[in-house]
C-alpha positions in Angstrom: -4.3 -24.3 -14.2 -1.3 -25.6 -16.1 1.0 -24.1 -13.4 -1.0 -26.0 -10.6 -0.6 -29.3 -12.5 3.1 -28.7 -12.9 3.5 -27.9 -9.2 1.6 -31.0 -8.3 3.7 -33.1 -10.6 6.9 -31.6 -9.1 5.9 -32.2 -5.5 4.8 -35.8 -6.2 8.2 -36.5 -7.8 9.8 -34.9 -4.8 7.9 -37.2 -2.4 9.1 -40.2 -4.4 12.7 -39.0 -4.3 12.4 -38.4 -0.6 10.6 -41.5 0.8 10.0 -43.8 -2.2 6.9 -46.0 -1.6 4.9 -44.4 1.3 3.5 -46.6 4.0 0.7 -44.2 4.9 -0.9 -40.9 4.3 0.7 -39.5 7.5 4.1 -40.3 6.1 3.3 -38.3 3.0 1.9 -35.4 5.2 5.1 -35.3 7.3 7.2 -35.3 4.1 5.2 -32.4 2.7 5.6 -30.5 5.9 9.4 -31.2 5.9 9.4 -29.5 2.5 8.1 -26.3 4.2 4.7 -26.4 2.5 2.1 -24.5 4.5 -1.6 -24.8 4.7 -2.1 -21.2 3.6 -0.1 -21.7 0.4 -1.6 -25.1 -0.6 -4.6 -23.7 -2.5 -2.7 -21.1 -4.5 0.2 -23.4 -5.3 -1.6 -26.8 -5.8 -5.3 -26.1 -5.9 -6.2 -28.1 -2.6 -8.0 -26.7 0.4 -5.5 -28.1 2.9 -2.1 -29.8 3.1 -4.0 -32.9 4.4 -6.0 -33.1 1.2 -2.8 -32.6 -0.8 -1.2 -35.5 1.1 -4.2 -37.7 0.5 -4.1 -37.0 -3.2 -0.4 -37.7 -3.5 -0.7 -40.9 -1.5 -3.5 -42.3 -3.6 -1.7 -41.3 -6.8 1.5 -43.1 -5.7 -0.4 -46.2 -4.6 -2.0 -46.4 -8.0 1.4 -46.7 -9.6 3.6 -49.8 -10.0 5.8 -50.3 -7.0 9.0 -50.4 -9.1 8.4 -46.8 -10.2 8.4 -45.6 -6.6 12.0 -46.6 -5.7 14.3 -43.7 -5.1 18.1 -43.8 -5.7 18.9 -44.8 -2.1 16.5 -47.7 -2.2 17.9 -48.9 -5.5 21.4 -48.8 -4.1 20.4 -50.7 -1.0 18.6 -53.3 -3.1 21.8 -53.7 -5.1 23.9 -54.0 -2.0 21.6 -56.6 -0.5 22.4 -58.9 -3.3 26.1 -58.4 -2.7 27.6 -60.7 -0.1 31.1 -59.9 1.2 33.2 -63.0 2.0 34.6 -63.1 5.5 38.0 -63.7 4.0 37.8 -60.2 2.5 37.3 -58.4 5.9 41.0 -58.1 6.7 41.7 -56.6 3.3 38.8 -54.1 3.7 40.1 -53.1 7.2 43.7 -52.7 5.8 42.4 -50.6 2.9 40.4 -48.4 5.2 43.3 -47.9 7.6 45.7 -46.9 4.8 43.0 -44.5 3.4 41.6 -42.9 6.5 44.4 -42.8 9.1 46.7 -40.6 7.0 43.6 -38.6 5.9 42.9 -37.8 9.5 46.4 -36.6 10.0 46.6 -34.7 6.7 43.5 -32.7 7.5 45.4 -31.3 10.5 47.8 -29.7 8.1 46.5 -26.2 8.8 47.5 -26.7 12.5 50.9 -28.0 11.6 51.4 -25.1 9.2 50.8 -22.7 12.1 53.2 -24.6 14.3 55.9 -24.6 11.6 55.3 -20.9 10.9 55.8 -20.1 14.7 59.0 -22.1 14.8 60.5 -20.6 11.7 59.2 -17.0 11.8 57.9 -16.6 15.3 54.6 -15.7 13.7 51.5 -17.5 12.6 48.0 -16.5 11.3 46.8 -15.8 14.9 49.9 -15.7 17.1 53.2 -13.7 17.5 56.0 -14.4 20.0 56.6 -10.6 20.2 53.3 -10.0 22.0 53.5 -8.9 25.6 51.4 -10.7 28.3 48.4 -8.4 27.9 48.4 -8.6 24.1 48.8 -12.4 24.3 45.8 -12.6 26.7 43.7 -10.5 24.4 44.5 -12.6 21.3 44.3 -16.0 22.8 41.1 -15.2 24.7 39.6 -14.1 21.4 40.6 -17.4 19.8 39.0 -19.2 22.7 35.7 -17.3 22.5 35.6 -17.9 18.7 36.1 -21.6 19.1 33.5 -22.0 21.9 30.7 -19.9 20.4 31.1 -21.4 16.9 31.6 -24.9 18.1 28.0 -25.7 18.5 27.0 -24.3 15.1 29.8 -26.2 13.5 28.6 -29.5 15.0 25.0 -28.9 13.8 26.1 -27.6 10.4 28.2 -30.8 9.8 25.4 -33.1 10.9 22.4 -31.4 9.2 24.2 -30.6 6.0 25.5 -34.2 5.8 22.0 -35.5 6.0 20.9 -33.5 2.9 24.2 -34.1 1.2 24.1 -37.9 1.4 20.5 -37.8 0.1 21.8 -35.7 -2.9 19.6 -32.8 -1.8 22.2 -30.2 -2.6 20.0 -27.2 -2.6 18.8 -28.0 0.9 22.4 -28.6 2.0 23.4 -25.2 0.7 20.4 -23.6 2.5 21.4 -25.2 5.8 25.1 -24.2 5.4 24.2 -20.6 4.7 21.6 -20.4 7.4 23.8 -21.9 10.1 26.7 -19.6 9.1 24.3 -16.7 9.4 23.1 -18.0 12.8 26.7 -18.5 13.9 27.6 -14.9 13.1 24.6 -13.7 15.1 25.7 -15.9 18.0 29.1 -14.3 17.9 27.8 -10.8 17.8 25.4 -11.5 20.8 28.4 -12.9 22.7 30.4 -9.8 22.1 27.6 -7.6 23.2 27.3 -9.6 26.4 31.1 -9.4 27.0 31.2 -5.7 26.3 28.2 -5.1 28.7 29.9 -7.0 31.5 33.2 -5.2 30.9 31.5 -1.8 30.9 29.6 -2.5 34.1 32.6 -3.9 36.0 35.5 -2.1 34.2 37.6 -5.3 33.9 39.7 -4.5 30.9 40.5 -1.5 28.7 38.2 -0.9 25.7 41.1 -1.7 23.3 41.5 -5.1 24.9 37.9 -6.0 24.4 37.8 -4.7 20.9 40.9 -6.7 19.8 39.6 -9.8 21.6 36.2 -9.4 19.8 37.8 -9.0 16.4 39.9 -12.1 16.8 37.0 -14.1 18.1 34.7 -13.0 15.3 37.3 -13.9 12.5 38.3 -17.2 14.1 34.7 -18.2 14.7 33.7 -17.2 11.1 36.7 -19.1 9.7 35.5 -22.2 11.5 32.0 -21.8 10.3 32.9 -21.4 6.6 35.4 -24.3 6.9 33.0 -26.8 8.5 31.1 -27.6 5.2 34.2 -28.9 3.6 34.2 -31.9 5.9 30.6 -32.7 4.7 31.3 -32.3 1.0 34.7 -34.1 1.3 36.7 -31.2 0.0 38.8 -30.6 3.1 41.9 -29.9 1.1 40.4 -26.4 0.5 40.9 -25.6 4.2 44.6 -26.4 4.0 44.9 -24.4 0.8 43.0 -21.4 2.2 45.2 -21.4 5.4 48.4 -21.8 3.4 47.6 -18.8 1.1 46.4 -16.7 4.0 49.5 -17.5 6.1 51.7 -16.6 3.2 50.0 -13.2 2.6 50.0 -12.4 6.3 53.8 -13.3 6.5 54.6 -11.1 3.6 52.8 -8.2 5.2 54.6 -8.8 8.5 58.1 -9.2 7.0 58.0 -6.6 4.3 55.6 -3.9 5.4 55.0 -1.7 8.4 51.4 -2.8 8.8 50.4 -3.3 12.4 50.8 -6.9 13.5 47.1 -7.2 14.5 46.1 -6.0 11.0 48.3 -8.5 9.3 46.5 -11.3 11.3 43.1 -9.9 10.4 43.9 -9.5 6.7 45.3 -13.1 6.6 42.3 -14.6 8.4 39.9 -12.6 6.2 41.6 -14.0 3.1 41.2 -17.5 4.3 37.5 -16.8 5.0 36.9 -15.3 1.5 38.7 -18.2 -0.3 36.6 -20.7 1.6 33.3 -18.9 1.1 33.9 -18.4 -2.7 34.8 -22.0 -3.2 31.7 -23.1 -1.3 29.5 -20.9 -3.6 31.2 -22.2 -6.7 31.0 -25.8 -5.6 27.3 -25.7 -4.6 26.3 -23.8 -7.8 27.8 -26.7 -9.8 25.6 -29.3 -8.0 22.1 -30.0 -9.1 20.1 -31.6 -6.3 16.9 -33.7 -6.2 14.6 -30.7 -5.6 14.4 -27.4 -7.4 11.3 -25.8 -5.9 11.7 -22.8 -3.7 9.1 -24.2 -1.3 11.3 -27.2 -0.3 13.1 -25.6 2.6 14.2 -27.3 5.8 12.0 -26.2 8.7 13.8 -24.3 11.4 12.1 -25.9 14.3 12.7 -29.3 12.9 16.4 -28.6 12.5 16.6 -27.3 16.1 14.8 -30.2 17.6 16.9 -32.8 15.8 20.2 -31.2 16.6 20.1 -29.2 19.8 22.0 -31.9 21.7 24.8 -31.8 19.1 24.9 -28.0 19.4 25.6 -28.1 23.1 28.0 -31.0 22.8 30.0 -29.1 20.2 30.1 -26.0 22.4 30.9 -27.8 25.7 33.8 -29.8 24.2 35.6 -26.5 23.6 34.5 -25.2 27.1 36.1 -28.3 28.6 39.4 -27.8 26.7 39.8 -24.3 27.9 38.5 -24.4 31.5 41.9 -25.3 33.0 43.7 -22.6 31.1 41.3 -19.9 32.4 41.7 -21.2 35.9 45.5 -21.2 35.7 45.5 -17.7 34.2 43.4 -16.4 37.0 45.0 -18.1 40.0 48.1 -15.9 40.5 47.0 -12.6 42.0 50.5 -11.2 41.9 50.6 -11.8 38.1 47.1 -10.7 37.2 47.1 -7.5 39.3 44.0 -5.5 38.5 42.9 -8.0 35.8 40.8 -11.1 36.5 43.1 -13.3 34.4 46.3 -12.9 32.3 48.0 -15.3 29.9 50.4 -17.7 31.7 53.3 -18.6 29.4 54.8 -21.6 31.2 51.4 -23.3 31.7 50.3 -22.6 28.1 53.6 -24.0 26.6 53.0 -27.3 28.6 49.4 -27.6 27.3 50.3 -26.7 23.7 52.9 -29.6 23.7 50.5 -31.9 25.4 47.8 -31.3 22.8 50.0 -32.9 20.2 48.8 -36.2 21.4 45.2 -35.2 20.5 46.3 -34.2 17.0 48.1 -37.4 16.4 45.1 -39.5 17.5 42.9 -37.7 15.0 43.8 -40.3 12.3 42.6 -43.1 14.6 39.2 -41.3 15.0 38.9 -40.9 11.2 39.7 -44.5 10.6 37.6 -45.9 13.4 34.4 -44.3 12.4 34.9 -45.0 8.7 35.6 -48.6 9.5 32.6 -48.9 11.8 30.2 -47.4 9.3 31.5 -49.7 6.5 31.3 -52.9 8.5 28.0 -51.9 10.1 26.5 -52.0 6.6 28.5 -55.1 5.5 27.6 -57.2 8.6 23.9 -56.4 8.6 23.7 -57.7 5.0 25.7 -60.8 5.9 24.0 -61.6 9.3 20.7 -63.4 9.8 18.1 -61.9 12.2 18.5 -64.8 14.6 22.2 -64.0 14.8 21.7 -60.5 16.0 23.8 -61.1 19.2 26.7 -62.3 17.0 26.3 -59.1 15.0 26.5 -56.9 18.1 29.5 -58.9 19.5 31.5 -58.8 16.3 31.2 -55.0 16.0 32.0 -54.5 19.7 35.1 -56.6 19.0 36.0 -54.2 16.2 35.5 -51.3 18.7 38.0 -52.9 21.1 40.5 -53.2 18.2 40.1 -49.4 17.5 40.7 -48.7 21.2 43.9 -50.8 21.0 45.0 -48.8 18.0 44.2 -45.6 19.9 46.4 -46.6 22.9 49.2 -47.8 20.6 49.3 -44.5 18.8 49.1 -42.7 22.1 52.2 -44.6 23.3 54.2 -43.8 20.2 53.1 -40.1 20.4 54.0 -40.0 24.1 57.5 -41.3 23.2 57.9 -38.5 20.6 56.7 -35.9 23.1 59.2 -37.2 25.7 62.0 -36.9 23.2 60.8 -33.4 22.1 61.0 -32.0 25.6 64.2 -33.8 26.7 66.5 -34.0 23.7 68.8 -31.1 22.5 67.2 -31.2 19.0 63.7 -30.7 20.4 62.1 -27.7 22.1 65.3 -26.0 23.1 66.8 -26.1 19.6 63.7 -24.6 18.0 62.9 -21.9 20.6 66.3 -21.1 22.1 65.4 -22.0 25.7 64.8 -25.1 27.8 61.4 -26.0 29.2 60.8 -25.1 32.8 59.8 -27.8 35.2 56.3 -26.4 35.5 55.8 -26.7 31.7 57.0 -30.3 31.8 54.7 -31.2 34.7 51.7 -29.6 32.9 52.7 -31.4 29.7 52.8 -34.9 31.3 49.5 -34.5 33.1 47.8 -32.8 30.2 48.9 -35.5 27.8 47.2 -38.2 29.8 44.1 -35.9 30.0 44.0 -35.5 26.2 44.3 -39.3 25.8 41.2 -39.8 27.9 39.4 -36.9 26.2 40.1 -38.4 22.7 39.0 -41.8 23.9 35.7 -40.2 25.1 35.3 -38.4 21.8 35.8 -41.7 20.0 33.0 -43.2 22.1 30.8 -40.2 21.3 31.4 -40.5 17.6 30.3 -44.2 17.7 27.1 -43.1 19.4 26.6 -40.1 17.0 26.8 -42.5 14.0 23.4 -43.9 14.9 22.0 -40.7 16.3 22.4 -41.4 20.1 23.7 -38.1 21.4 22.0 -38.0 24.9 24.8 -39.9 26.7 27.7 -38.0 25.3 26.0 -34.6 26.1 25.4 -35.7 29.7 28.9 -37.0 30.0 30.6 -33.8 28.7 28.4 -31.6 30.9 29.4 -33.6 34.0 33.0 -33.5 32.9 33.0 -29.7 32.6 31.6 -29.3 36.1 34.2 -31.7 37.6 37.0 -30.1 35.6 36.1 -26.7 37.0 35.6 -27.8 40.6 38.8 -29.9 40.9 40.9 -27.4 38.9 39.6 -24.4 40.9 40.2 -26.0 44.3 43.7 -27.3 43.5 44.9 -24.2 41.7 43.8 -22.1 44.7 45.1 -24.3 47.5 48.3 -25.7 46.0 49.6 -23.9 42.9 48.1 -22.6 39.6 49.6 -25.3 37.4 47.4 -27.9 39.3 44.4 -26.7 37.4 45.5 -29.3 34.8 44.6 -32.0 37.3 41.0 -30.8 36.9 41.3 -31.4 33.2 42.7 -34.8 33.8 40.0 -35.9 36.2 37.2 -34.4 34.0 38.6 -36.2 30.9 38.9 -39.5 32.7 35.3 -39.2 33.9 34.2 -38.2 30.4 35.9 -41.3 29.0 34.4 -43.6 31.7 30.8 -42.2 31.2 30.9 -42.5 27.4 32.5 -45.9 27.7 29.6 -47.1 29.8 27.2 -45.6 27.2 29.1 -47.3 24.4 29.0 -50.7 26.0 25.2 -50.4 26.4 25.0 -49.1 22.8 26.8 -52.2 21.4 24.6 -54.6 23.5 21.5 -53.1 21.6 23.3 -52.2 18.4 20.8 -54.1 16.2 18.0 -52.0 17.7 19.9 -48.7 17.3 20.8 -49.6 13.7 17.2 -50.1 12.6 15.9 -47.2 14.7 18.3 -44.9 13.0 17.1 -45.9 9.5 
């Protein structure tokens, strides 16, 4: 009996922490169901016949209490913020502070990528690349990386979003559950993908078994590395990713330079080290956190998580599909090159796209700043704007969006200038790699750079929409963009020359930008509605 009373007290406090003062019995019932409480467990755990009876009891108990005792932490913080009016004169200072804080942060968090680029330039080797690979080896490794990115991309997107929800509500135990569950689901997704690839290869005899095995190992390790790295964005400990990659690259380099270990194995050991460091830190970090709930029954429901996030899952996967469609088309276009294989790595094309993607990396800081700024001023302006001025509220934040787009274009212009110097000046590509760029690589780089600018702009639009949980438009846009990317790239690469598959990427990215821009404009026209609907 004492145990039942304690359980009832715990679940009542959990409801307060979750929703504060409930508006109806149905809200309490939905909250209890979100905790994972089931009808068949209610009698043994709480002494009630059904979850409906439990909800009714909790509701009546809460309504008998003083309203001030029913405010959770978030409500108290919001109440405090409502009494804080930010002067208009402070807006410029806040914007400058956010720019100084988040723009470099966005660039800094790409340090693992820059580490790999530096390692390739200095040693001809990185954690998942080696300039000594022949064309078949390069195809196997790069294709493995592509599969790992695509398959894990959806899980990473959902992991970040769902874990963030619990994290910001200080429900650390639930956040840890979601992280572990989605990492586990991601691993299963990778294994199912390998089974499908192996089955297709067995039926049609496309590649040697060793090729498929090496591809699968790289795909699994890269996919798992992304999965265990994703939570660090949520818990704001992204420096751990850079540390893990730095230590892993150092260990792999030592094995490559000073031992006779096979080059594949040095990569696998290095990536495994990065995975272990990341996972161990996650366990240590979450174990130190004490969340709002401690009951084992308070588990996020699987169907609820799927329903809320399936659009984000497909968006995260299709973004990577879009990025690699043109490469696969280019690799499979030249029959004289591929011989008996359906596609093989094409060095000149890949070099052009690898240089072009620098523009995407350099724009990451703008994305980081733009969303941080939008979220900050969304909160500030809704506190400082009267309901009758909702159109002014919408217009002012749309004006901020236009400023972010201007910053995006300015950064793109500066980055394009750097890329131009990199491919034309003696100190650039030729000095670091001992050979000049071929005309095909330059052509691909120029077209690809414009495509990556449009893609980044479209991603910026999507992030705005994701902020207030409006994912339908971005998902539709990236789906259409992938189809157009494939059709245009396939036709041009087969009728003109293989490098024109990059035009498909350019057209698809431009369409993605236009479609998401349309959704963003509509979004800002009803921003007040979306804001209150999200909360």
